[in-house]
Structure formats: C-alpha cells, structure tokens
Predicted model as a PDB file, atoms N, CA, C, CB and O in Angstrom, pLDDT in the B-factor column:
MODEL        1                                                                  
ATOM      1  N   MET A   1       0.807  -1.180   0.000  1.00 78.00           N  
ATOM      2  CA  MET A   1       0.000   0.000   0.000  1.00 78.00           C  
ATOM      3  C   MET A   1       0.861   1.258   0.000  1.00 78.00           C  
ATOM      4  CB  MET A   1      -0.924  -0.010   1.184  1.00 78.00           C  
ATOM      5  O   MET A   1       0.378   2.340  -0.335  1.00 78.00           O  
ATOM      6  N   GLY A   2       2.115   1.126   0.368  1.00 86.00           N  
ATOM      7  CA  GLY A   2       2.998   2.292   0.409  1.00 86.00           C  
ATOM      8  C   GLY A   2       3.162   2.950  -0.949  1.00 86.00           C  
ATOM      9  O   GLY A   2       3.165   4.177  -1.051  1.00 86.00           O  
ATOM     10  N   ASP A   3       3.299   2.136  -2.000  1.00 91.00           N  
ATOM     11  CA  ASP A   3       3.425   2.702  -3.347  1.00 91.00           C  
ATOM     12  C   ASP A   3       2.153   3.434  -3.750  1.00 91.00           C  
ATOM     13  CB  ASP A   3       3.744   1.601  -4.367  1.00 91.00           C  
ATOM     14  O   ASP A   3       2.209   4.504  -4.356  1.00 91.00           O  
ATOM     15  N   THR A   4       1.016   2.858  -3.413  1.00 93.00           N  
ATOM     16  CA  THR A   4      -0.258   3.486  -3.759  1.00 93.00           C  
ATOM     17  C   THR A   4      -0.427   4.805  -3.006  1.00 93.00           C  
ATOM     18  CB  THR A   4      -1.432   2.537  -3.445  1.00 93.00           C  
ATOM     19  O   THR A   4      -0.846   5.808  -3.583  1.00 93.00           O  
ATOM     20  N   ARG A   5      -0.104   4.795  -1.744  1.00 95.00           N  
ATOM     21  CA  ARG A   5      -0.193   6.033  -0.950  1.00 95.00           C  
ATOM     22  C   ARG A   5       0.779   7.090  -1.483  1.00 95.00           C  
ATOM     23  CB  ARG A   5       0.105   5.743   0.544  1.00 95.00           C  
ATOM     24  O   ARG A   5       0.454   8.277  -1.521  1.00 95.00           O  
ATOM     25  N   GLY A   6       1.971   6.653  -1.893  1.00 95.00           N  
ATOM     26  CA  GLY A   6       2.952   7.585  -2.459  1.00 95.00           C  
ATOM     27  C   GLY A   6       2.464   8.193  -3.757  1.00 95.00           C  
ATOM     28  O   GLY A   6       2.655   9.385  -3.995  1.00 95.00           O  
ATOM     29  N   ALA A   7       1.832   7.381  -4.604  1.00 94.00           N  
ATOM     30  CA  ALA A   7       1.290   7.892  -5.869  1.00 94.00           C  
ATOM     31  C   ALA A   7       0.174   8.899  -5.608  1.00 94.00           C  
ATOM     32  CB  ALA A   7       0.764   6.733  -6.744  1.00 94.00           C  
ATOM     33  O   ALA A   7       0.082   9.918  -6.293  1.00 94.00           O  
ATOM     34  N   ILE A   8      -0.663   8.621  -4.632  1.00 95.00           N  
ATOM     35  CA  ILE A   8      -1.745   9.554  -4.289  1.00 95.00           C  
ATOM     36  C   ILE A   8      -1.167  10.867  -3.763  1.00 95.00           C  
ATOM     37  CB  ILE A   8      -2.696   8.928  -3.236  1.00 95.00           C  
ATOM     38  O   ILE A   8      -1.644  11.945  -4.117  1.00 95.00           O  
ATOM     39  N   ALA A   9      -0.150  10.775  -2.927  1.00 95.00           N  
ATOM     40  CA  ALA A   9       0.481  11.995  -2.399  1.00 95.00           C  
ATOM     41  C   ALA A   9       1.064  12.827  -3.534  1.00 95.00           C  
ATOM     42  CB  ALA A   9       1.587  11.642  -1.376  1.00 95.00           C  
ATOM     43  O   ALA A   9       0.915  14.049  -3.551  1.00 95.00           O  
ATOM     44  N   TRP A  10       1.728  12.170  -4.481  1.00 96.00           N  
ATOM     45  CA  TRP A  10       2.314  12.885  -5.610  1.00 96.00           C  
ATOM     46  C   TRP A  10       1.220  13.515  -6.467  1.00 96.00           C  
ATOM     47  CB  TRP A  10       3.180  11.938  -6.459  1.00 96.00           C  
ATOM     48  O   TRP A  10       1.317  14.687  -6.829  1.00 96.00           O  
ATOM     49  N   LEU A  11       0.172  12.740  -6.795  1.00 93.00           N  
ATOM     50  CA  LEU A  11      -0.917  13.272  -7.614  1.00 93.00           C  
ATOM     51  C   LEU A  11      -1.593  14.470  -6.948  1.00 93.00           C  
ATOM     52  CB  LEU A  11      -1.950  12.180  -7.888  1.00 93.00           C  
ATOM     53  O   LEU A  11      -1.972  15.431  -7.618  1.00 93.00           O  
ATOM     54  N   SER A  12      -1.737  14.405  -5.642  1.00 93.00           N  
ATOM     55  CA  SER A  12      -2.407  15.482  -4.913  1.00 93.00           C  
ATOM     56  C   SER A  12      -1.678  16.814  -5.027  1.00 93.00           C  
ATOM     57  CB  SER A  12      -2.545  15.108  -3.459  1.00 93.00           C  
ATOM     58  O   SER A  12      -2.275  17.875  -4.843  1.00 93.00           O  
ATOM     59  N   GLU A  13      -0.390  16.756  -5.330  1.00 95.00           N  
ATOM     60  CA  GLU A  13       0.406  17.976  -5.466  1.00 95.00           C  
ATOM     61  C   GLU A  13       0.455  18.510  -6.894  1.00 95.00           C  
ATOM     62  CB  GLU A  13       1.804  17.721  -4.985  1.00 95.00           C  
ATOM     63  O   GLU A  13       1.018  19.579  -7.129  1.00 95.00           O  
ATOM     64  N   GLN A  14      -0.122  17.790  -7.847  1.00 95.00           N  
ATOM     65  CA  GLN A  14      -0.051  18.181  -9.253  1.00 95.00           C  
ATOM     66  C   GLN A  14      -1.234  19.055  -9.636  1.00 95.00           C  
ATOM     67  CB  GLN A  14       0.000  16.944 -10.150  1.00 95.00           C  
ATOM     68  O   GLN A  14      -2.364  18.798  -9.220  1.00 95.00           O  
ATOM     69  N   SER A  15      -0.975  20.081 -10.423  1.00 95.00           N  
ATOM     70  CA  SER A  15      -2.044  20.999 -10.830  1.00 95.00           C  
ATOM     71  C   SER A  15      -3.031  20.358 -11.799  1.00 95.00           C  
ATOM     72  CB  SER A  15      -1.446  22.237 -11.464  1.00 95.00           C  
ATOM     73  O   SER A  15      -4.172  20.807 -11.903  1.00 95.00           O  
ATOM     74  N   PHE A  16      -2.609  19.319 -12.506  1.00 95.00           N  
ATOM     75  CA  PHE A  16      -3.484  18.673 -13.485  1.00 95.00           C  
ATOM     76  C   PHE A  16      -4.401  17.618 -12.869  1.00 95.00           C  
ATOM     77  CB  PHE A  16      -2.652  18.039 -14.566  1.00 95.00           C  
ATOM     78  O   PHE A  16      -5.268  17.078 -13.556  1.00 95.00           O  
ATOM     79  N   ALA A  17      -4.220  17.321 -11.589  1.00 93.00           N  
ATOM     80  CA  ALA A  17      -5.011  16.267 -10.947  1.00 93.00           C  
ATOM     81  C   ALA A  17      -5.993  16.864  -9.939  1.00 93.00           C  
ATOM     82  CB  ALA A  17      -4.086  15.247 -10.249  1.00 93.00           C  
ATOM     83  O   ALA A  17      -5.708  17.873  -9.293  1.00 93.00           O  
ATOM     84  N   ASP A  18      -7.137  16.229  -9.821  1.00 94.00           N  
ATOM     85  CA  ASP A  18      -8.134  16.606  -8.817  1.00 94.00           C  
ATOM     86  C   ASP A  18      -8.058  15.570  -7.703  1.00 94.00           C  
ATOM     87  CB  ASP A  18      -9.592  16.689  -9.435  1.00 94.00           C  
ATOM     88  O   ASP A  18      -8.514  14.440  -7.876  1.00 94.00           O  
ATOM     89  N   ALA A  19      -7.494  15.939  -6.574  1.00 91.00           N  
ATOM     90  CA  ALA A  19      -7.283  15.003  -5.474  1.00 91.00           C  
ATOM     91  C   ALA A  19      -8.583  14.422  -4.929  1.00 91.00           C  
ATOM     92  CB  ALA A  19      -6.535  15.686  -4.364  1.00 91.00           C  
ATOM     93  O   ALA A  19      -8.558  13.404  -4.237  1.00 91.00           O  
ATOM     94  N   GLY A  20      -9.701  15.041  -5.222  1.00 93.00           N  
ATOM     95  CA  GLY A  20     -10.993  14.533  -4.770  1.00 93.00           C  
ATOM     96  C   GLY A  20     -11.596  13.497  -5.694  1.00 93.00           C  
ATOM     97  O   GLY A  20     -12.669  12.962  -5.413  1.00 93.00           O  
ATOM     98  N   LYS A  21     -10.911  13.205  -6.804  1.00 94.00           N  
ATOM     99  CA  LYS A  21     -11.434  12.250  -7.798  1.00 94.00           C  
ATOM    100  C   LYS A  21     -10.376  11.230  -8.197  1.00 94.00           C  
ATOM    101  CB  LYS A  21     -11.935  12.995  -9.047  1.00 94.00           C  
ATOM    102  O   LYS A  21     -10.145  10.996  -9.383  1.00 94.00           O  
ATOM    103  N   ILE A  22      -9.740  10.633  -7.211  1.00 94.00           N  
ATOM    104  CA  ILE A  22      -8.686   9.659  -7.498  1.00 94.00           C  
ATOM    105  C   ILE A  22      -9.283   8.268  -7.614  1.00 94.00           C  
ATOM    106  CB  ILE A  22      -7.598   9.687  -6.406  1.00 94.00           C  
ATOM    107  O   ILE A  22     -10.057   7.837  -6.760  1.00 94.00           O  
ATOM    108  N   GLY A  23      -8.912   7.569  -8.687  1.00 95.00           N  
ATOM    109  CA  GLY A  23      -9.342   6.198  -8.916  1.00 95.00           C  
ATOM    110  C   GLY A  23      -8.135   5.310  -9.144  1.00 95.00           C  
ATOM    111  O   GLY A  23      -7.017   5.793  -9.325  1.00 95.00           O  
ATOM    112  N   ILE A  24      -8.371   4.007  -9.133  1.00 95.00           N  
ATOM    113  CA  ILE A  24      -7.294   3.040  -9.312  1.00 95.00           C  
ATOM    114  C   ILE A  24      -7.807   1.876 -10.159  1.00 95.00           C  
ATOM    115  CB  ILE A  24      -6.761   2.536  -7.937  1.00 95.00           C  
ATOM    116  O   ILE A  24      -8.977   1.504 -10.072  1.00 95.00           O  
ATOM    117  N   THR A  25      -6.931   1.311 -10.971  1.00 94.00           N  
ATOM    118  CA  THR A  25      -7.280   0.138 -11.755  1.00 94.00           C  
ATOM    119  C   THR A  25      -6.089  -0.809 -11.772  1.00 94.00           C  
ATOM    120  CB  THR A  25      -7.700   0.531 -13.198  1.00 94.00           C  
ATOM    121  O   THR A  25      -4.946  -0.379 -11.618  1.00 94.00           O  
ATOM    122  N   GLY A  26      -6.354  -2.091 -11.957  1.00 90.00           N  
ATOM    123  CA  GLY A  26      -5.273  -3.065 -11.994  1.00 90.00           C  
ATOM    124  C   GLY A  26      -5.749  -4.379 -12.581  1.00 90.00           C  
ATOM    125  O   GLY A  26      -6.938  -4.694 -12.552  1.00 90.00           O  
ATOM    126  N   PHE A  27      -4.812  -5.137 -13.111  1.00 88.00           N  
ATOM    127  CA  PHE A  27      -5.099  -6.427 -13.736  1.00 88.00           C  
ATOM    128  C   PHE A  27      -4.350  -7.526 -12.994  1.00 88.00           C  
ATOM    129  CB  PHE A  27      -4.709  -6.417 -15.240  1.00 88.00           C  
ATOM    130  O   PHE A  27      -3.191  -7.346 -12.620  1.00 88.00           O  
ATOM    131  N   CYS A  28      -4.995  -8.645 -12.783  1.00 82.00           N  
ATOM    132  CA  CYS A  28      -4.427  -9.826 -12.139  1.00 82.00           C  
ATOM    133  C   CYS A  28      -3.981  -9.462 -10.719  1.00 82.00           C  
ATOM    134  CB  CYS A  28      -3.233 -10.391 -12.969  1.00 82.00           C  
ATOM    135  O   CYS A  28      -4.820  -9.064  -9.911  1.00 82.00           O  
ATOM    136  N   TRP A  29      -2.688  -9.583 -10.387  1.00 79.00           N  
ATOM    137  CA  TRP A  29      -2.256  -9.245  -9.030  1.00 79.00           C  
ATOM    138  C   TRP A  29      -2.587  -7.789  -8.738  1.00 79.00           C  
ATOM    139  CB  TRP A  29      -0.739  -9.506  -8.849  1.00 79.00           C  
ATOM    140  O   TRP A  29      -2.931  -7.450  -7.606  1.00 79.00           O  
ATOM    141  N   GLY A  30      -2.488  -6.930  -9.732  1.00 84.00           N  
ATOM    142  CA  GLY A  30      -2.850  -5.529  -9.548  1.00 84.00           C  
ATOM    143  C   GLY A  30      -4.311  -5.360  -9.183  1.00 84.00           C  
ATOM    144  O   GLY A  30      -4.680  -4.393  -8.517  1.00 84.00           O  
ATOM    145  N   GLY A  31      -5.151  -6.299  -9.617  1.00 83.00           N  
ATOM    146  CA  GLY A  31      -6.555  -6.270  -9.225  1.00 83.00           C  
ATOM    147  C   GLY A  31      -6.725  -6.440  -7.727  1.00 83.00           C  
ATOM    148  O   GLY A  31      -7.585  -5.806  -7.114  1.00 83.00           O  
ATOM    149  N   SER A  32      -5.902  -7.297  -7.140  1.00 80.00           N  
ATOM    150  CA  SER A  32      -5.925  -7.461  -5.689  1.00 80.00           C  
ATOM    151  C   SER A  32      -5.491  -6.182  -4.989  1.00 80.00           C  
ATOM    152  CB  SER A  32      -5.024  -8.623  -5.267  1.00 80.00           C  
ATOM    153  O   SER A  32      -6.025  -5.826  -3.938  1.00 80.00           O  
ATOM    154  N   VAL A  33      -4.521  -5.495  -5.579  1.00 85.00           N  
ATOM    155  CA  VAL A  33      -4.080  -4.212  -5.020  1.00 85.00           C  
ATOM    156  C   VAL A  33      -5.239  -3.216  -5.068  1.00 85.00           C  
ATOM    157  CB  VAL A  33      -2.843  -3.656  -5.801  1.00 85.00           C  
ATOM    158  O   VAL A  33      -5.416  -2.425  -4.141  1.00 85.00           O  
ATOM    159  N   VAL A  34      -6.029  -3.252  -6.145  1.00 88.00           N  
ATOM    160  CA  VAL A  34      -7.203  -2.370  -6.250  1.00 88.00           C  
ATOM    161  C   VAL A  34      -8.158  -2.631  -5.096  1.00 88.00           C  
ATOM    162  CB  VAL A  34      -7.931  -2.574  -7.603  1.00 88.00           C  
ATOM    163  O   VAL A  34      -8.597  -1.695  -4.427  1.00 88.00           O  
ATOM    164  N   TRP A  35      -8.486  -3.916  -4.855  1.00 85.00           N  
ATOM    165  CA  TRP A  35      -9.446  -4.244  -3.792  1.00 85.00           C  
ATOM    166  C   TRP A  35      -8.953  -3.734  -2.442  1.00 85.00           C  
ATOM    167  CB  TRP A  35      -9.685  -5.767  -3.726  1.00 85.00           C  
ATOM    168  O   TRP A  35      -9.697  -3.085  -1.707  1.00 85.00           O  
ATOM    169  N   MET A  36      -7.693  -4.031  -2.119  1.00 85.00           N  
ATOM    170  CA  MET A  36      -7.162  -3.644  -0.824  1.00 85.00           C  
ATOM    171  C   MET A  36      -7.018  -2.125  -0.710  1.00 85.00           C  
ATOM    172  CB  MET A  36      -5.817  -4.319  -0.588  1.00 85.00           C  
ATOM    173  O   MET A  36      -7.330  -1.549   0.332  1.00 85.00           O  
ATOM    174  N   SER A  37      -6.551  -1.478  -1.771  1.00 89.00           N  
ATOM    175  CA  SER A  37      -6.389  -0.027  -1.738  1.00 89.00           C  
ATOM    176  C   SER A  37      -7.727   0.668  -1.544  1.00 89.00           C  
ATOM    177  CB  SER A  37      -5.725   0.465  -3.020  1.00 89.00           C  
ATOM    178  O   SER A  37      -7.836   1.604  -0.751  1.00 89.00           O  
ATOM    179  N   ALA A  38      -8.739   0.214  -2.263  1.00 88.00           N  
ATOM    180  CA  ALA A  38     -10.067   0.825  -2.139  1.00 88.00           C  
ATOM    181  C   ALA A  38     -10.635   0.623  -0.736  1.00 88.00           C  
ATOM    182  CB  ALA A  38     -11.029   0.235  -3.187  1.00 88.00           C  
ATOM    183  O   ALA A  38     -11.382   1.465  -0.238  1.00 88.00           O  
ATOM    184  N   ALA A  39     -10.279  -0.495  -0.097  1.00 86.00           N  
ATOM    185  CA  ALA A  39     -10.777  -0.764   1.253  1.00 86.00           C  
ATOM    186  C   ALA A  39     -10.020   0.009   2.323  1.00 86.00           C  
ATOM    187  CB  ALA A  39     -10.693  -2.241   1.546  1.00 86.00           C  
ATOM    188  O   ALA A  39     -10.584   0.337   3.367  1.00 86.00           O  
ATOM    189  N   LEU A  40      -8.742   0.305   2.072  1.00 88.00           N  
ATOM    190  CA  LEU A  40      -7.900   0.880   3.115  1.00 88.00           C  
ATOM    191  C   LEU A  40      -7.578   2.363   2.962  1.00 88.00           C  
ATOM    192  CB  LEU A  40      -6.641   0.133   3.170  1.00 88.00           C  
ATOM    193  O   LEU A  40      -7.218   3.020   3.939  1.00 88.00           O  
ATOM    194  N   ILE A  41      -7.703   2.895   1.750  1.00 92.00           N  
ATOM    195  CA  ILE A  41      -7.264   4.277   1.507  1.00 92.00           C  
ATOM    196  C   ILE A  41      -8.475   5.137   1.159  1.00 92.00           C  
ATOM    197  CB  ILE A  41      -6.203   4.336   0.363  1.00 92.00           C  
ATOM    198  O   ILE A  41      -8.999   5.028   0.051  1.00 92.00           O  
ATOM    199  N   PRO A  42      -8.927   5.981   2.068  1.00 92.00           N  
ATOM    200  CA  PRO A  42     -10.159   6.748   1.844  1.00 92.00           C  
ATOM    201  C   PRO A  42     -10.077   7.748   0.698  1.00 92.00           C  
ATOM    202  CB  PRO A  42     -10.523   7.477   3.091  1.00 92.00           C  
ATOM    203  O   PRO A  42     -11.116   8.160   0.180  1.00 92.00           O  
ATOM    204  N   GLU A  43      -8.881   8.153   0.284  1.00 94.00           N  
ATOM    205  CA  GLU A  43      -8.755   9.101  -0.831  1.00 94.00           C  
ATOM    206  C   GLU A  43      -9.176   8.479  -2.162  1.00 94.00           C  
ATOM    207  CB  GLU A  43      -7.316   9.604  -0.931  1.00 94.00           C  
ATOM    208  O   GLU A  43      -9.479   9.204  -3.109  1.00 94.00           O  
ATOM    209  N   ILE A  44      -9.198   7.170  -2.246  1.00 94.00           N  
ATOM    210  CA  ILE A  44      -9.586   6.488  -3.489  1.00 94.00           C  
ATOM    211  C   ILE A  44     -11.110   6.480  -3.579  1.00 94.00           C  
ATOM    212  CB  ILE A  44      -9.012   5.023  -3.542  1.00 94.00           C  
ATOM    213  O   ILE A  44     -11.795   5.946  -2.706  1.00 94.00           O  
ATOM    214  N   LYS A  45     -11.621   7.075  -4.640  1.00 93.00           N  
ATOM    215  CA  LYS A  45     -13.070   7.214  -4.812  1.00 93.00           C  
ATOM    216  C   LYS A  45     -13.656   6.174  -5.762  1.00 93.00           C  
ATOM    217  CB  LYS A  45     -13.396   8.599  -5.322  1.00 93.00           C  
ATOM    218  O   LYS A  45     -14.866   5.945  -5.758  1.00 93.00           O  
ATOM    219  N   ALA A  46     -12.805   5.537  -6.583  1.00 93.00           N  
ATOM    220  CA  ALA A  46     -13.286   4.519  -7.524  1.00 93.00           C  
ATOM    221  C   ALA A  46     -12.189   3.495  -7.755  1.00 93.00           C  
ATOM    222  CB  ALA A  46     -13.727   5.162  -8.871  1.00 93.00           C  
ATOM    223  O   ALA A  46     -11.005   3.831  -7.732  1.00 93.00           O  
ATOM    224  N   GLY A  47     -12.578   2.249  -7.978  1.00 91.00           N  
ATOM    225  CA  GLY A  47     -11.608   1.204  -8.267  1.00 91.00           C  
ATOM    226  C   GLY A  47     -12.179   0.206  -9.254  1.00 91.00           C  
ATOM    227  O   GLY A  47     -13.342  -0.184  -9.151  1.00 91.00           O  
ATOM    228  N   VAL A  48     -11.363  -0.206 -10.208  1.00 91.00           N  
ATOM    229  CA  VAL A  48     -11.770  -1.219 -11.193  1.00 91.00           C  
ATOM    230  C   VAL A  48     -10.686  -2.283 -11.222  1.00 91.00           C  
ATOM    231  CB  VAL A  48     -11.993  -0.590 -12.627  1.00 91.00           C  
ATOM    232  O   VAL A  48      -9.534  -2.002 -11.553  1.00 91.00           O  
ATOM    233  N   ALA A  49     -11.060  -3.502 -10.876  1.00 86.00           N  
ATOM    234  CA  ALA A  49     -10.124  -4.627 -10.914  1.00 86.00           C  
ATOM    235  C   ALA A  49     -10.445  -5.474 -12.136  1.00 86.00           C  
ATOM    236  CB  ALA A  49     -10.202  -5.482  -9.601  1.00 86.00           C  
ATOM    237  O   ALA A  49     -11.562  -5.973 -12.281  1.00 86.00           O  
ATOM    238  N   TRP A  50      -9.473  -5.632 -13.003  1.00 86.00           N  
ATOM    239  CA  TRP A  50      -9.611  -6.466 -14.191  1.00 86.00           C  
ATOM    240  C   TRP A  50      -9.048  -7.832 -13.843  1.00 86.00           C  
ATOM    241  CB  TRP A  50      -8.881  -5.840 -15.437  1.00 86.00           C  
ATOM    242  O   TRP A  50      -7.866  -8.100 -14.057  1.00 86.00           O  
ATOM    243  N   TYR A  51      -9.894  -8.683 -13.311  1.00 75.00           N  
ATOM    244  CA  TYR A  51      -9.517 -10.010 -12.867  1.00 75.00           C  
ATOM    245  C   TYR A  51      -8.472  -9.948 -11.764  1.00 75.00           C  
ATOM    246  CB  TYR A  51      -9.001 -10.825 -14.033  1.00 75.00           C  
ATOM    247  O   TYR A  51      -7.279 -10.140 -12.000  1.00 75.00           O  
ATOM    248  N   GLY A  52      -8.934  -9.684 -10.591  1.00 65.00           N  
ATOM    249  CA  GLY A  52      -8.047  -9.702  -9.435  1.00 65.00           C  
ATOM    250  C   GLY A  52      -8.572 -10.691  -8.422  1.00 65.00           C  
ATOM    251  O   GLY A  52      -9.763 -10.676  -8.110  1.00 65.00           O  
ATOM    252  N   PRO A  53      -7.709 -11.558  -7.895  1.00 63.00           N  
ATOM    253  CA  PRO A  53      -8.162 -12.496  -6.868  1.00 63.00           C  
ATOM    254  C   PRO A  53      -8.790 -11.734  -5.706  1.00 63.00           C  
ATOM    255  CB  PRO A  53      -6.988 -13.373  -6.368  1.00 63.00           C  
ATOM    256  O   PRO A  53      -8.209 -10.773  -5.201  1.00 63.00           O  
ATOM    257  N   PHE A  54      -9.948 -12.153  -5.294  1.00 60.00           N  
ATOM    258  CA  PHE A  54     -10.705 -11.487  -4.239  1.00 60.00           C  
ATOM    259  C   PHE A  54     -10.731 -12.403  -3.020  1.00 60.00           C  
ATOM    260  CB  PHE A  54     -12.158 -11.135  -4.712  1.00 60.00           C  
ATOM    261  O   PHE A  54     -11.752 -13.017  -2.708  1.00 60.00           O  
ATOM    262  N   TRP A  55      -9.595 -12.482  -2.340  1.00 55.00           N  
ATOM    263  CA  TRP A  55      -9.482 -13.390  -1.208  1.00 55.00           C  
ATOM    264  C   TRP A  55     -10.388 -12.961  -0.091  1.00 55.00           C  
ATOM    265  CB  TRP A  55      -8.054 -13.465  -0.718  1.00 55.00           C  
ATOM    266  O   TRP A  55     -10.510 -11.774   0.210  1.00 55.00           O  
ATOM    267  N   SER A  56     -11.027 -13.935   0.524  1.00 48.00           N  
ATOM    268  CA  SER A  56     -11.978 -13.595   1.574  1.00 48.00           C  
ATOM    269  C   SER A  56     -11.305 -13.329   2.916  1.00 48.00           C  
ATOM    270  CB  SER A  56     -12.985 -14.701   1.726  1.00 48.00           C  
ATOM    271  O   SER A  56     -11.698 -12.400   3.622  1.00 48.00           O  
ATOM    272  N   ARG A  57     -10.317 -14.109   3.280  1.00 52.00           N  
ATOM    273  CA  ARG A  57      -9.711 -13.951   4.593  1.00 52.00           C  
ATOM    274  C   ARG A  57      -8.212 -13.707   4.528  1.00 52.00           C  
ATOM    275  CB  ARG A  57      -9.984 -15.163   5.426  1.00 52.00           C  
ATOM    276  O   ARG A  57      -7.613 -13.291   5.520  1.00 52.00           O  
ATOM    277  N   ARG A  58      -7.600 -13.957   3.384  1.00 54.00           N  
ATOM    278  CA  ARG A  58      -6.154 -13.813   3.268  1.00 54.00           C  
ATOM    279  C   ARG A  58      -5.760 -12.406   2.860  1.00 54.00           C  
ATOM    280  CB  ARG A  58      -5.606 -14.808   2.271  1.00 54.00           C  
ATOM    281  O   ARG A  58      -6.407 -11.806   2.001  1.00 54.00           O  
ATOM    282  N   PRO A  59      -4.715 -11.877   3.459  1.00 54.00           N  
ATOM    283  CA  PRO A  59      -4.219 -10.566   3.022  1.00 54.00           C  
ATOM    284  C   PRO A  59      -3.448 -10.707   1.716  1.00 54.00           C  
ATOM    285  CB  PRO A  59      -3.321  -9.926   4.109  1.00 54.00           C  
ATOM    286  O   PRO A  59      -3.045 -11.810   1.346  1.00 54.00           O  
ATOM    287  N   ILE A  60      -3.242  -9.598   1.021  1.00 55.00           N  
ATOM    288  CA  ILE A  60      -2.401  -9.638  -0.159  1.00 55.00           C  
ATOM    289  C   ILE A  60      -0.948  -9.678   0.285  1.00 55.00           C  
ATOM    290  CB  ILE A  60      -2.672  -8.423  -1.085  1.00 55.00           C  
ATOM    291  O   ILE A  60      -0.652  -9.480   1.463  1.00 55.00           O  
ATOM    292  N   ARG A  61      -0.075  -9.923  -0.616  1.00 59.00           N  
ATOM    293  CA  ARG A  61       1.345 -10.111  -0.345  1.00 59.00           C  
ATOM    294  C   ARG A  61       1.901  -9.009   0.579  1.00 59.00           C  
ATOM    295  CB  ARG A  61       2.127 -10.137  -1.663  1.00 59.00           C  
ATOM    296  O   ARG A  61       1.736  -7.816   0.324  1.00 59.00           O  
ATOM    297  N   ASN A  62       2.550  -9.444   1.635  1.00 57.00           N  
ATOM    298  CA  ASN A  62       3.209  -8.567   2.604  1.00 57.00           C  
ATOM    299  C   ASN A  62       2.257  -7.602   3.320  1.00 57.00           C  
ATOM    300  CB  ASN A  62       4.277  -7.777   1.909  1.00 57.00           C  
ATOM    301  O   ASN A  62       2.705  -6.609   3.893  1.00 57.00           O  
ATOM    302  N   GLN A  63       0.993  -7.874   3.293  1.00 60.00           N  
ATOM    303  CA  GLN A  63       0.019  -7.010   3.959  1.00 60.00           C  
ATOM    304  C   GLN A  63      -0.500  -7.731   5.195  1.00 60.00           C  
ATOM    305  CB  GLN A  63      -1.157  -6.630   2.998  1.00 60.00           C  
ATOM    306  O   GLN A  63      -1.101  -8.800   5.085  1.00 60.00           O  
ATOM    307  N   ALA A  64      -0.278  -7.173   6.335  1.00 62.00           N  
ATOM    308  CA  ALA A  64      -0.793  -7.771   7.564  1.00 62.00           C  
ATOM    309  C   ALA A  64      -2.273  -7.471   7.691  1.00 62.00           C  
ATOM    310  CB  ALA A  64      -0.026  -7.251   8.800  1.00 62.00           C  
ATOM    311  O   ALA A  64      -2.739  -6.419   7.254  1.00 62.00           O  
ATOM    312  N   GLY A  65      -2.989  -8.365   8.269  1.00 66.00           N  
ATOM    313  CA  GLY A  65      -4.404  -8.123   8.527  1.00 66.00           C  
ATOM    314  C   GLY A  65      -5.307  -8.838   7.550  1.00 66.00           C  
ATOM    315  O   GLY A  65      -4.844  -9.647   6.745  1.00 66.00           O  
ATOM    316  N   PRO A  66      -6.584  -8.546   7.615  1.00 69.00           N  
ATOM    317  CA  PRO A  66      -7.593  -9.266   6.833  1.00 69.00           C  
ATOM    318  C   PRO A  66      -7.600  -8.860   5.358  1.00 69.00           C  
ATOM    319  CB  PRO A  66      -8.966  -9.030   7.428  1.00 69.00           C  
ATOM    320  O   PRO A  66      -7.068  -7.817   4.978  1.00 69.00           O  
ATOM    321  N   GLY A  67      -8.216  -9.710   4.545  1.00 68.00           N  
ATOM    322  CA  GLY A  67      -8.409  -9.405   3.134  1.00 68.00           C  
ATOM    323  C   GLY A  67      -9.573  -8.452   2.948  1.00 68.00           C  
ATOM    324  O   GLY A  67     -10.223  -8.086   3.927  1.00 68.00           O  
ATOM    325  N   PRO A  68      -9.854  -8.038   1.721  1.00 69.00           N  
ATOM    326  CA  PRO A  68     -10.862  -7.006   1.485  1.00 69.00           C  
ATOM    327  C   PRO A  68     -12.280  -7.382   1.849  1.00 69.00           C  
ATOM    328  CB  PRO A  68     -10.834  -6.625   0.080  1.00 69.00           C  
ATOM    329  O   PRO A  68     -13.055  -6.512   2.245  1.00 69.00           O  
ATOM    330  N   ILE A  69     -12.651  -8.648   1.730  1.00 65.00           N  
ATOM    331  CA  ILE A  69     -14.027  -9.027   2.097  1.00 65.00           C  
ATOM    332  C   ILE A  69     -14.231  -8.827   3.599  1.00 65.00           C  
ATOM    333  CB  ILE A  69     -14.323 -10.512   1.699  1.00 65.00           C  
ATOM    334  O   ILE A  69     -15.279  -8.341   4.026  1.00 65.00           O  
ATOM    335  N   MET A  70     -13.238  -9.198   4.392  1.00 69.00           N  
ATOM    336  CA  MET A  70     -13.356  -9.016   5.832  1.00 69.00           C  
ATOM    337  C   MET A  70     -13.394  -7.533   6.194  1.00 69.00           C  
ATOM    338  CB  MET A  70     -12.196  -9.707   6.551  1.00 69.00           C  
ATOM    339  O   MET A  70     -14.072  -7.155   7.149  1.00 69.00           O  
ATOM    340  N   LEU A  71     -12.682  -6.689   5.451  1.00 69.00           N  
ATOM    341  CA  LEU A  71     -12.688  -5.260   5.720  1.00 69.00           C  
ATOM    342  C   LEU A  71     -14.035  -4.630   5.377  1.00 69.00           C  
ATOM    343  CB  LEU A  71     -11.579  -4.578   4.938  1.00 69.00           C  
ATOM    344  O   LEU A  71     -14.419  -3.629   5.982  1.00 69.00           O  
ATOM    345  N   ALA A  72     -14.749  -5.198   4.422  1.00 61.00           N  
ATOM    346  CA  ALA A  72     -16.016  -4.630   3.971  1.00 61.00           C  
ATOM    347  C   ALA A  72     -17.160  -4.901   4.954  1.00 61.00           C  
ATOM    348  CB  ALA A  72     -16.371  -5.188   2.604  1.00 61.00           C  
ATOM    349  O   ALA A  72     -18.204  -4.254   4.872  1.00 61.00           O  
ATOM    350  N   ARG A  73     -16.984  -5.806   5.840  1.00 53.00           N  
ATOM    351  CA  ARG A  73     -18.070  -6.155   6.786  1.00 53.00           C  
ATOM    352  C   ARG A  73     -18.369  -5.072   7.763  1.00 53.00           C  
ATOM    353  CB  ARG A  73     -17.730  -7.393   7.541  1.00 53.00           C  
ATOM    354  O   ARG A  73     -19.251  -5.228   8.608  1.00 53.00           O  
TER     355      ARG A  73                                                      
ENDMDL                                                                          
END                                                                             
C-alpha cells in the first residue's frame, strides 16, 4: 500500500489532478491491489479490478491483517 499512498500523495500535489477524484485500476495481481487499496485508503473514490483475486480472509502479499471481504463487513 505504500506505493499506492505515495502515488496519491504525488498526484495530490499536481495541478493537473483533482485530489478529490482519485481512482485506481489493476489487472491480475494488480486487481488485488485495487481491492485492498479501495478498502484501506479513503482518498480512493473509484476502483476497477480487471480479474483480481478477491481473497476472503487472506491478506495480499506482505500485507498484515484481513483481506478485502473481511474489511467490507
């Protein structure tokens, strides 16, 4: 999530970006990053996962804690 948070911080400082309309997309493993990022980072307003494993109880790689389904409860 550190890379995603860093990208959001950088975008928020750019004149061409609207920090209130940040979205994320990803394919395969990146799809899992979309699910977790959308669940954990409130600045993300939209997410589209193009085939991302949606683990119910397992965290994504190197992420401590529950997976996105558990966070959504």
